[in-house]
C-alpha positions in Angstrom: 54.0 -63.8 -11.8 55.6 -60.4 -11.3 54.7 -57.3 -9.5 53.8 -55.5 -12.8 51.6 -58.3 -14.1 48.2 -57.4 -15.5 46.5 -59.7 -13.0 47.8 -57.8 -10.0 47.3 -54.4 -11.6 43.6 -55.3 -12.2 43.0 -56.4 -8.6 44.6 -53.5 -6.8 41.7 -51.0 -7.2 39.4 -53.6 -5.6 41.9 -54.2 -2.8 42.1 -50.5 -2.0 38.3 -50.2 -2.1 38.0 -53.1 0.4 40.7 -51.7 2.7 39.0 -48.3 2.8 35.5 -49.8 3.4 36.8 -51.9 6.3 38.7 -48.9 7.7 35.5 -46.9 7.7 33.6 -49.5 9.6 36.0 -50.9 12.2 34.7 -53.4 14.9 36.7 -54.1 18.0 37.7 -57.6 19.2 34.9 -60.1 19.5 32.4 -57.7 18.0 33.4 -58.2 14.3 29.9 -59.3 13.2 29.5 -57.0 10.2 33.2 -57.4 9.2 33.0 -61.2 9.0 29.8 -61.0 7.0 31.4 -58.6 4.6 34.5 -60.9 4.2 32.2 -63.9 3.7 30.4 -61.9 0.9 33.7 -61.0 -0.8 34.8 -64.6 -0.7 31.6 -65.8 -2.2 31.8 -63.2 -5.0 35.2 -64.6 -5.8 33.6 -68.0 -6.2 34.7 -69.6 -3.0 32.5 -71.2 -0.3 32.8 -69.4 3.0 31.4 -69.7 6.5 31.4 -67.8 9.8 33.5 -69.4 12.5 33.9 -68.6 16.2 30.9 -66.2 16.0 32.9 -63.4 14.3 35.6 -65.0 12.1 35.4 -66.3 8.6 37.0 -69.2 6.8 37.2 -70.4 3.2 39.1 -73.1 1.4 40.3 -73.2 -2.2 40.2 -77.0 -2.6 42.1 -78.3 -5.6 42.9 -81.9 -4.8 42.5 -83.7 -1.4 46.0 -85.3 -2.0 47.6 -81.8 -2.2 49.1 -80.2 1.0 47.1 -77.3 2.4 48.6 -73.9 3.0 46.8 -71.4 5.3 46.9 -67.6 5.0 45.8 -65.9 8.2 44.4 -62.4 8.3 43.3 -60.6 11.5 40.1 -58.6 11.3 39.6 -56.8 14.6 40.1 -53.1 15.3 41.2 -51.2 18.4 39.2 -49.2 20.9 40.8 -45.9 19.7 39.1 -42.7 18.5 40.7 -42.0 15.1 42.5 -38.7 14.6 43.6 -39.0 11.0 42.4 -36.7 8.2 41.8 -39.7 5.8 38.8 -39.4 3.5 37.9 -42.9 4.7 38.2 -42.2 8.4 36.4 -44.4 10.8 32.7 -43.8 11.1 32.4 -46.0 14.2 32.9 -43.9 17.3 35.7 -45.2 19.6 37.0 -47.8 17.1 39.8 -47.6 14.6 42.0 -49.9 12.5 45.2 -48.6 13.9 47.2 -51.8 13.4 46.7 -52.3 9.6 44.2 -55.2 9.9 42.1 -53.4 7.3 44.9 -53.7 4.8 45.7 -57.3 5.8 42.1 -58.4 5.2 42.0 -56.6 1.8 45.4 -58.1 0.8 44.2 -61.6 1.7 41.1 -61.2 -0.3 43.1 -59.9 -3.3 45.4 -63.0 -3.0 42.3 -65.2 -2.8 40.9 -63.7 -6.0 44.2 -64.3 -7.9 44.7 -67.8 -6.6 41.1 -68.7 -7.5 41.6 -67.4 -11.0 44.8 -69.4 -11.5 43.8 -72.4 -9.3 44.6 -74.9 -12.0 48.3 -74.0 -11.7 48.4 -74.6 -8.0 49.9 -77.8 -6.4 48.3 -77.0 -3.1 45.0 -76.2 -1.4 44.7 -72.9 0.3 42.7 -72.1 3.4 41.9 -68.4 4.1 41.5 -67.8 7.9 40.1 -64.4 8.9 40.8 -64.3 12.6 38.8 -62.2 15.1 40.0 -61.0 18.5 43.7 -61.1 17.7 44.3 -57.8 19.5 43.1 -59.4 22.8 45.0 -62.6 22.2 41.9 -64.8 22.0 41.3 -65.4 18.3 43.8 -68.2 17.5 42.9 -70.4 20.4 39.2 -69.9 19.6 39.7 -70.9 16.0 41.9 -73.8 16.9 39.1 -75.1 19.1 36.7 -74.6 16.1 39.0 -76.9 14.2 40.1 -74.4 11.5 43.4 -76.3 11.1 41.4 -79.4 10.1 39.1 -80.5 7.2 41.4 -80.2 5.3 44.3 -80.4 7.6 46.6 -77.4 7.4 50.2 -78.3 6.6 51.8 -74.8 6.5 50.8 -71.3 7.5 51.7 -67.8 6.4 50.9 -64.7 8.5 51.8 -61.1 7.6 51.7 -57.6 8.9 52.2 -54.0 7.7 54.4 -51.5 9.4 55.2 -47.9 8.4 58.6 -47.5 10.0 60.5 -47.9 6.7 60.1 -47.4 3.0 58.5 -50.1 0.8 60.3 -53.4 1.8 59.9 -56.7 3.5 61.5 -58.6 6.5 61.4 -62.1 7.8 63.1 -63.1 11.0 65.4 -66.1 10.9 63.9 -67.8 13.9 62.0 -66.0 16.7 59.8 -63.4 15.2 57.7 -62.0 18.1 58.1 -61.9 21.8 56.9 -64.0 24.7 54.7 -61.6 26.5 52.5 -61.3 29.5 50.0 -58.9 31.0 51.3 -58.1 34.5 49.2 -56.8 37.4 50.7 -55.4 40.6 48.5 -54.6 43.6 49.9 -52.5 46.4 48.0 -52.8 49.7 48.9 -50.3 52.5 46.7 -49.0 55.4 44.2 -46.2 55.1 44.2 -43.3 57.6 43.2 -39.6 57.8 46.0 -37.4 56.5 45.8 -35.6 59.8 47.1 -38.8 61.4 49.4 -39.9 58.6 51.7 -41.8 61.1 48.9 -44.4 61.5 48.7 -45.4 57.9 50.8 -46.9 55.1 50.5 -44.8 51.9 50.0 -47.2 49.0 50.5 -44.3 46.5 54.0 -43.6 47.9 54.8 -47.3 47.8 53.6 -47.5 44.2 56.0 -44.8 43.4 58.8 -47.0 44.7 57.4 -49.8 42.5 57.5 -47.7 39.4 61.0 -46.6 40.2 62.1 -50.2 40.7 60.7 -51.2 37.3 62.8 -48.4 35.7 65.8 -49.8 37.6 65.1 -53.3 36.3 65.0 -52.1 32.7 68.3 -50.4 33.2 70.0 -53.2 35.2 69.1 -56.0 32.8 69.4 -54.2 29.4 72.8 -55.5 28.7 71.9 -59.1 29.7 68.9 -59.6 27.4 66.4 -57.9 25.1 63.1 -57.3 27.0 60.7 -54.6 28.1 58.8 -54.2 31.4 56.5 -51.3 31.8 53.3 -50.3 33.5 50.5 -48.8 31.3 47.9 -48.0 34.0 47.9 -47.0 37.7 44.8 -46.5 39.8 44.3 -45.9 43.5 42.9 -43.9 46.3 39.3 -42.9 47.2 39.4 -39.3 48.5 41.8 -36.4 48.8 42.0 -36.4 52.6 42.3 -40.2 53.0 45.6 -42.0 52.7 45.3 -44.5 49.9 45.0 -48.1 51.1 45.2 -49.8 47.6 46.8 -49.0 44.3 46.6 -51.3 41.2 49.1 -51.1 38.4 48.9 -53.0 35.1 51.4 -53.4 32.4 53.4 -55.6 30.1 56.4 -57.9 30.1 58.0 -58.9 26.8 61.1 -61.0 26.2 62.5 -63.1 23.4 62.4 -66.5 25.1 60.4 -68.2 27.8 63.6 -68.4 29.9 64.3 -64.7 29.8 60.6 -63.9 30.4 60.7 -66.1 33.6 64.0 -64.5 34.7 62.6 -60.9 34.5 59.4 -61.9 36.2 61.3 -63.5 39.1 63.6 -60.4 39.2 60.5 -58.2 39.5 59.0 -60.3 42.3 62.3 -60.2 44.2 62.4 -56.4 43.9 58.8 -56.2 45.2 59.7 -58.3 48.2 62.4 -55.8 49.1 60.0 -52.9 48.9 57.5 -54.8 51.1 60.2 -55.2 53.8 61.1 -51.5 53.5 57.5 -50.1 53.7 55.4 -52.8 55.5 53.0 -52.7 52.6 51.9 -55.9 50.8 52.7 -56.2 47.1 51.2 -58.9 44.9 52.5 -59.6 41.4 50.1 -61.4 39.2 50.7 -62.7 35.6 47.2 -62.1 34.3 47.8 -63.6 30.9 50.7 -65.1 28.9 51.4 -65.5 25.2 54.3 -67.6 23.9 56.8 -66.3 21.4 56.3 -66.9 17.7 59.1 -68.9 16.0 59.4 -69.1 12.2 60.0 -72.5 10.5 63.5 -72.6 8.9 62.3 -74.2 5.6 59.5 -71.6 5.2 62.0 -68.8 6.1 64.1 -70.1 3.1 61.2 -70.1 0.8 60.0 -66.7 2.0 63.5 -65.2 1.6 63.8 -66.5 -1.9 60.5 -64.9 -2.9 61.2 -61.7 -1.0 64.5 -61.2 -2.8 62.8 -61.7 -6.1 60.2 -59.1 -5.4 62.0 -56.5 -3.2 65.7 -56.9 -4.2 67.8 -55.2 -1.6 64.7 -54.0 0.2 64.3 -57.5 1.5 65.9 -58.2 4.9 66.5 -61.5 6.7 66.3 -60.2 10.2 68.2 -61.4 13.3 66.4 -59.2 15.8 62.8 -60.2 16.7 60.0 -57.7 17.2 58.9 -56.9 20.8 55.3 -57.2 19.6 53.3 -60.3 20.3 51.0 -62.4 18.1 48.6 -65.1 19.2 49.4 -66.9 15.9 52.2 -68.5 18.0 49.5 -71.0 19.0 49.1 -72.0 15.4 52.9 -72.2 14.9 53.2 -74.6 17.9 51.0 -77.1 15.9 52.1 -76.5 12.3 55.1 -74.9 10.5 54.6 -71.2 9.8 56.3 -68.1 8.7 55.6 -64.4 9.7 56.3 -61.7 7.2 56.4 -58.0 7.8 55.8 -55.6 4.9 57.1 -52.0 5.3 54.9 -49.2 3.9 56.1 -45.8 5.0 54.0 -42.8 4.1 55.3 -39.5 2.9 55.6 -37.1 5.9 55.2 -38.2 9.5 54.6 -41.8 10.2 52.7 -42.5 13.5 53.3 -45.9 15.2 50.8 -48.8 15.3 48.1 -48.4 18.0 48.3 -44.6 17.6 45.1 -42.6 16.7 46.9 -41.2 13.7 48.4 -44.4 12.3 48.3 -45.0 8.6 50.4 -46.8 6.0 51.1 -46.5 2.2 48.7 -48.4 0.0 51.6 -48.6 -2.5 52.7 -51.7 -0.7 49.7 -53.7 -1.9 50.9 -55.0 -5.3 54.3 -56.0 -3.8 52.6 -57.8 -0.9 50.1 -59.6 -3.0 52.7 -60.7 -5.5 54.9 -62.0 -2.6 52.1 -64.0 -0.9 50.8 -65.4 -4.2 54.3 -66.6 -5.2 55.1 -68.0 -1.8 51.9 -70.0 -1.7 52.5 -71.2 -5.2 55.9 -72.8 -4.3 54.7 -74.3 -1.1 52.7 -77.0 -2.9 
């Protein structure tokens, strides 16, 4: 099957329609009730049995032969709590929710692939399980669906996941090994001593101490940048109760991302040591808490070979076998710890300015759809 085949040409208008419908009605993590019902309906219209799983996910299996291996195609379905600021004709109608990470396109693509595979099912030497995962953005979906036994009945032997990015023209990339970062949600609480600002000498200003904490984090990023690839940054800072009261408590929350568990632990320890030094300097108390942790995602070498073969056929010199992982995270790492998997990134740059993922103006080019569908179809076909 080639990118200009009649089958793919015929399915693209429907894929675009589905993408735009989902984009208009986004639902944030763990609230994807209507999205999962819509996906279930689409699967049933194709001719596949489908069921709701984990409250807000959906699963369907194209079963050809119990003796065949089963390949899973994972698609995330949740949106982000962002107020959309695009000028798209299919802009979000749900206030405070937006598909700013291409999950709308991922769902539509997976449904397009499902339709083509079902039509040509007699040619397949594998079964295909379509997993539409909720709550990916909050790192809960994969664990929840594993607990719901989506990797069983039939047992999944291999898995494909994919994403869309708009940072480059139409193209495709697979990482040789590590694809996404080990990441953690880091909380830092600074505790000082409140006092009236008229008697400042009696207090310990947690806001001033937190400024030292932020400066130390900037230093860590600079001091370790030549030693390893990582990022440590605070996204929120909150503290104080009144303008004339010295703040007793400040809470910061941010992220730590690295490309191995070893490097992640090294930076976390480095951070903790810096905080101890600031404690001694200021007499404040500083607690560093790893609120949550997500392992890195590692591609299976054999599936990387298969994906590279198909990618070169479809994209030519616009296919890249990457050495450098992405500093993004993906809870699909939990699947990949149980079964072989491969993560694909499709590039779909728009004309004009391209805003990054998780931005209120994010969008990507729908021209990527035939290429992505062809790639996924062909890859699944040779996995049997």
